[in-house]
C-alpha positions, 0 to 999 in steps of 0.5 A: 402899900396895898390897894386900899378901898377908895371909900369906906362906910362909917357907922356913928355909935356914939349915941349908943355905945358912947352914952351907955357908959356915961352918967345918964344924959337927959333925953333931950340932949341925946336927941340933940346929939343924934340930930347934930350927927345926922347933919355931918354927912354920916350915913349910919347912926346907931341911935339907941339900944333896947336893954333892961333899964335896971341893967343899963339905966343910961338907955332906959329912955330908948323909946322916947329918944327914938320918938323924938329924933327927926330923921335926917334924909339919907341916914340909916338908923339902927338899934342894938338889941341883947335878946329876943325881947329887945328885938321885939321892942326895936321892931315895934318902935319902927327900926328896920336895922338891928344889931344882936350882940354876943360875946365870944368870951363865955365869961363876958357874955354871962356878965353882959346878958347873964347867959352863955355864948351858946344860949345867946346864939340860940336866942339870936337865931330867933332874933334873926328870923323875927327881923326877916319876918318883919322886913328888917336886917340883922347884923350880929356883933361878936364882942371880945373878938380880940380878947376878954378882960376876964379870960384873956385871949379868946381863941380865933377858932372860937370867934370864927365859930361864933360868927359862922353859927350866926351866918348859918342862922341867916345874919345879914352881916357880922361885926367884930368888936374889940371890947377892951382894946386888945387888938393889934394890927397883926391880930387884925390881919389874922382874924379879919383875913381868916373871916373874909377867906371863909365867908367872902360874901358876908359883909364885915364891920369892925368896931375898935376901941382905943383903950391901948392906943392902937385903934387907928393902926388897927383901922389901917391893918383892916384897910390893907385887907380891903375892909371898908366898914367901921364903927366910930364914936364921936369924940371918942365916947364909949366903953363897956359897963361890963368890961373893966378898963374899957375906954372909948371907941375910936373917935369918928373925927380922928377916923375921918381925918386920917382916912380922908387925908389918905384919899379915901372918902367917907362923905362926912364933913370933918368940920361938922363932926368936930362941932358935933364932938364939941357938943358931945363934950358939953353934953357929957360934962367931961373932957373927951379923948379925941385929939382932933377935937383938941388940935383940929385938922392938920390943915389948921394954922395959928397966927405967927 
C-alpha cells in the first residue's frame, strides 16, 4: 500500500449540504445540530448557505441560525455562497471563511444559479476579491466534477480549466464535488492526480456523495494520492435540489470509523459523532443511510 496521510482534516457539511435537501427544519433544531457537532472534535463546520429563500427555502433562516450558534473553541465555521450578493451577506454576518460554488457542467450551473459556468466564474472573481478585501478566505467548489445528471460525463479538461480559472483569480483552495455520486476510484485518481500535478501549491478538498455506493472507496483512492481534506455529512445527510437522484454525502461517522481504524487521525470522537447522527435522524424525522449509526463501530459487541 502506498504511504497514506497520517492525519486528515474533515469538514462537516451536514448543517448546510445535508439540511438543504430536507423538509425545512426549525431554526432551533439547526442550532442544536451545529452545537452538537461542535462538541465532537470536528474542527471545521459548514454552517449555512446564503442563497435566495425562494430558491432554497431550507436555508432561508441562515442569518438567524448563525446568530444563535454558540461558537465552539477551536472550530472554524464557514458559509457557502452562490454569488456576490450571497458573499456580501456572509461577510456582513461575520464569516471569515466562505465557499463559492460553480458547476463544471453548464446545464447544472444554469439549473443551480441561472447562469452559465463562465458567467459564474466572472462573478466568483469578484467574490474572491471582496473576501480578501474583508480579510476572509475563499474556497471555490467545482460541482459536477465527475459528471452531471443532465450532460453525463464532464470532460476532465473542462473541470481542470474551471479550477485553473478560479486559482488564477485568487482562490485560496479548491474543492471538487461529486454532486450525484458518479465518481469511481479510477476517476478520482485521474482528476485529483492531474490537479495536484498542475497546482501542487493549492490545497485540495474532495466532496463525495454515496449515491452509487462508492463514497468511501473514492476516499481511499484519494488518500493514496496524498489528499488529506474531505467533506462529510453527519448521518449521511445530503443531496442536491437541482440534481435528480442525488442522495446523501458520505457519512462523517463512517469516514471517521474507516480511517481511524487505518491509523489515520481525525481528532473526532466517534462516539460523539454517532450520537450527533442519532440527533440528526431525530431532527429530520426519517431514517438516515449511515450504517455505522445502525450497527455501531466494529468494536461494539453484544451479549452472547
